[in-house]
Structures are given as C-alpha cells and as structure tokens.
C-alpha positions as CSV (number, residue, x, y, z in Angstrom):
1,X,63.0,119.4,50.9
2,X,60.6,116.6,51.5
3,X,62.6,114.0,54.3
4,X,61.7,110.5,53.9
5,X,63.1,107.3,55.9
6,X,62.9,103.5,54.5
7,X,64.0,100.9,56.9
8,X,64.1,97.8,54.8
9,X,65.9,94.6,55.8
10,X,66.9,94.3,52.3
11,X,69.9,96.0,50.7
12,X,69.0,96.0,47.2
13,X,65.5,97.0,48.1
14,X,66.0,100.3,49.8
15,X,69.2,101.6,47.2
16,X,66.1,100.6,44.2
17,X,63.5,102.1,46.3
18,X,65.8,105.2,47.5
19,X,66.3,105.6,43.5
20,X,63.1,105.6,42.4
21,X,61.8,108.3,45.3
22,X,64.8,110.6,44.8
23,X,64.0,110.9,41.2
24,X,61.4,113.5,42.5
25,X,63.5,116.7,42.9
26,X,61.9,117.2,46.1
27,X,62.5,114.4,48.2
28,X,65.7,113.0,49.8
29,X,65.5,109.7,51.5
30,X,67.4,107.8,54.2
31,X,67.7,104.1,54.4
32,X,68.2,101.7,57.3
33,X,68.6,97.9,57.2
34,X,67.9,97.5,60.7
35,X,64.9,98.6,62.7
36,X,66.3,98.6,65.8
37,X,69.1,101.1,64.4
38,X,66.2,103.0,63.0
39,X,64.6,103.2,66.0
40,X,67.6,105.2,67.7
41,X,67.5,107.1,64.5
42,X,64.1,109.0,65.1
43,X,65.3,109.8,68.4
44,X,67.9,112.5,66.9
45,X,66.7,113.3,63.4
46,X,62.6,114.6,61.9
47,X,61.4,112.8,58.9
48,X,58.2,113.6,56.8
49,X,57.1,109.9,56.1
50,X,58.3,107.1,57.0
51,X,58.4,103.6,55.4
52,X,58.3,100.3,57.3
53,X,59.1,96.6,55.9
54,X,56.4,94.9,57.3
55,X,58.9,92.0,58.1
56,X,61.9,92.7,59.2
57,X,64.1,90.0,62.2
58,X,64.3,92.4,65.1
59,X,61.2,94.1,64.8
60,X,58.1,94.0,62.4
61,X,56.9,97.4,61.0
62,X,53.3,96.9,62.8
63,X,55.9,97.3,66.0
64,X,58.0,99.8,64.8
65,X,55.6,101.9,64.0
66,X,54.2,101.6,67.7
67,X,57.6,102.5,68.7
68,X,58.2,105.4,66.7
69,X,54.3,107.2,67.5
70,X,55.4,107.2,71.2
71,X,58.5,109.2,70.7
72,X,56.6,111.4,67.5
73,X,52.8,111.2,67.5
74,X,52.5,113.0,65.0
75,X,55.1,110.6,62.7
76,X,53.5,109.7,59.4
77,X,54.4,106.1,58.8
78,X,53.4,103.9,55.4
79,X,54.0,99.8,56.1
80,X,55.8,99.4,52.5
81,X,55.6,95.3,51.8
82,X,55.1,92.8,49.6
83,X,52.8,90.8,51.6
84,X,49.4,91.0,51.2
85,X,47.9,93.7,53.9
86,X,44.0,92.3,53.8
87,X,45.3,89.2,56.7
88,X,46.7,91.9,58.9
89,X,44.2,95.2,58.5
90,X,43.5,95.1,62.2
91,X,47.2,95.2,63.0
92,X,48.2,97.9,60.8
93,X,45.2,100.2,62.2
94,X,46.3,98.9,66.0
95,X,50.0,100.1,64.7
96,X,49.2,103.9,64.0
97,X,50.4,103.6,60.7
98,X,48.6,105.8,58.2
99,X,48.0,103.5,55.3
100,X,50.1,100.9,53.2
101,X,51.6,100.6,50.1
102,X,53.1,97.4,48.2
103,X,56.2,96.6,47.2
104,X,54.4,95.9,43.6
105,X,53.2,99.3,43.4
106,X,54.0,101.3,40.2
107,X,56.4,104.3,40.9
108,X,53.4,106.9,40.6
109,X,51.5,105.2,43.2
110,X,54.8,105.0,45.8
111,X,54.7,109.0,44.3
112,X,51.3,109.9,45.1
113,X,51.1,107.7,48.7
114,X,54.1,109.6,49.7
115,X,52.8,113.0,49.5
116,X,49.1,111.7,50.5
117,X,51.0,110.8,53.6
118,X,52.3,114.2,54.3
119,X,48.7,115.3,54.6
120,X,47.7,112.7,56.6
121,X,45.5,111.2,53.5
122,X,45.6,107.7,52.5
123,X,45.4,106.5,48.7
124,X,43.1,103.2,49.3
125,X,43.7,100.8,46.1
126,X,40.0,99.8,44.8
127,X,41.0,96.5,44.8
128,X,41.2,96.8,49.3
129,X,38.5,98.2,49.2
130,X,36.4,95.8,47.6
131,X,38.2,93.4,49.5
132,X,36.6,95.0,53.1
133,X,33.5,95.4,51.3
134,X,33.0,92.0,50.8
135,X,34.7,91.1,54.2
136,X,31.9,93.1,56.3
137,X,29.5,91.6,53.6
138,X,30.4,87.8,54.2
139,X,30.9,89.1,58.0
140,X,27.4,89.9,58.5
141,X,25.8,86.9,56.3
142,X,27.9,84.9,59.1
143,X,26.1,86.6,61.5
144,X,22.2,85.3,59.8
145,X,23.7,82.0,59.4
146,X,25.4,80.5,62.1
147,X,24.3,77.0,60.8
148,X,26.9,77.5,58.1
149,X,30.5,75.5,59.1
150,X,33.4,77.5,58.8
151,X,36.7,75.2,57.9
152,X,39.6,76.2,60.0
153,X,43.1,75.0,59.9
154,X,44.2,72.5,62.9
155,X,46.8,75.7,63.6
156,X,43.6,77.6,63.8
157,X,41.5,75.1,65.8
158,X,44.0,74.7,68.8
159,X,44.5,78.5,69.1
160,X,40.8,78.5,69.8
161,X,41.2,75.8,72.4
162,X,44.0,77.5,74.1
163,X,41.8,81.1,74.1
164,X,39.2,79.0,75.8
165,X,42.1,79.2,78.8
166,X,42.2,82.8,78.7
167,X,46.4,82.5,78.0
168,X,48.0,85.8,77.2
169,X,49.7,85.4,73.4
170,X,53.4,85.0,74.8
171,X,51.6,81.6,76.8
172,X,49.8,79.9,73.6
173,X,53.0,80.8,71.5
174,X,55.1,79.0,73.2
175,X,51.9,76.0,74.0
176,X,51.9,76.0,70.3
177,X,55.7,76.1,69.2
178,X,55.1,79.4,66.8
179,X,56.4,82.9,67.4
180,X,54.4,85.1,68.9
181,X,54.0,87.6,66.1
182,X,53.2,84.8,63.6
183,X,51.1,83.8,66.4
184,X,49.6,87.4,65.8
185,X,48.7,87.2,62.9
186,X,47.0,83.8,62.8
187,X,44.5,85.2,65.5
188,X,43.9,88.5,62.9
189,X,43.1,85.8,60.2
190,X,40.9,83.8,62.0
191,X,38.8,86.8,63.8
192,X,38.6,88.1,60.1
193,X,37.0,83.9,59.6
194,X,34.6,84.3,62.3
195,X,33.6,87.9,61.4
196,X,34.7,88.9,65.4
197,X,37.0,91.8,66.8
198,X,38.2,90.0,70.3
199,X,39.0,86.9,72.2
200,X,35.8,86.7,74.0
201,X,33.8,87.4,70.7
202,X,35.5,84.6,69.3
203,X,35.1,82.2,72.0
204,X,31.2,82.8,72.1
205,X,31.3,82.3,68.3
206,X,33.1,79.3,67.9
207,X,30.9,77.7,70.9
208,X,27.9,79.0,69.0
209,X,29.0,77.4,66.1
210,X,30.1,74.5,67.4
211,X,34.0,74.3,66.8
212,X,34.7,73.8,70.3
213,X,32.8,70.6,70.3
214,X,34.8,69.0,67.6
C-alpha cells in the first residue's frame, strides 16, 4: 500500500483530494491541516509520497519540505497548489521538493504525478516547459540588449535599493513592512525579470541598466 501524506490548511480541500486519491486501490492518504503537526508526524511515520500546500500560515510548503528533508533526505515531496509555480520556480528547486502538481490538475494527472514521484520522476506540463524555455530566451535577450528599459514596480525598486545596502531578507522585510516569505517571493520575481540568480548579480545588472539611478 502506497502511504501518502497530504498537508493543507483547507479541510475541504484535503478531504476532497483524499477521496480522489483513495479511489486507487493501492493508495492510502493521511491528512494533516497543520504544517507544524505534519512535521511532528513525519518523525514517527513513514510515507512514500508527501503533498504539501504552498501557502500555509505556520510554515509554507517550501519551508516544510526543507525541514522534512533534513530528517528524511530521501523523502518524495510534491508541492500541491492552486497558485502559479513559475514565479516561485527557484524556491521550488531550493526546497528540495521533487516537483509540483496544480490543484486544477485532473484526477489522472494527480495520480500520475504521485506514481512518478515514488520513482523520483517528474511529469512536467508542456505549458510550464514552454514558459521555462521562453524565460531562458528572454533572459538571454536582455543580456544582449541591456539598453532596453525594464518595467519594475515601486516595490521592486525599493527592494533593489535595500539590496545595495547588503541587508538580510529579515532586515529588508522589516524596512519595507513586508512578510519575510512575501519578500522572498518578490525577490524571486525580480531576479527573473533581471535574468539573474544572485543578489550581487541583481545589483550589478540593475546598475548596468541604470535602474539604481532612477
């Protein structure tokens, strides 16, 4: 029997998803609505696959995945969310989760994702693959055409200013009156716009484009 842990702070969502998955004769779902309690549960029980909601109040899916993998390095974790994953792709990779499945996916797609996760395989929707490809092309184009202006939001410009001061995420979040996780999401989006991967690259690129002078 395939043992699955589903963590989501929306009771109706977990109950509905549990019913869908357990239509498979070889799958058993254990549900938990608290990420903190889920972390304690993983200490005493073994699961073949774990599905974590992305946004939860105590600990989001990425953070929960990191903590679980510290205890169980071989854990197979899928982020299960109704949000678009592309703006958070870097955080997804850093979390150690094996992949992502949308809450809008069909039953067959959900079951296929779970079975693939057991074998450390990921089923990637073509729409996401295409977006990654287009993102790569866009980043390369920006590198070659640095004179083209980038449209940044006021929040992104403020984050850039704080980056130049070498502040930590916590310090920037306090300065800008943002939640730390919200700041991390915004940083990821900003890095994608600039076509960079690190803070230093972001500052250098922004300076090259004259964004820090405006």
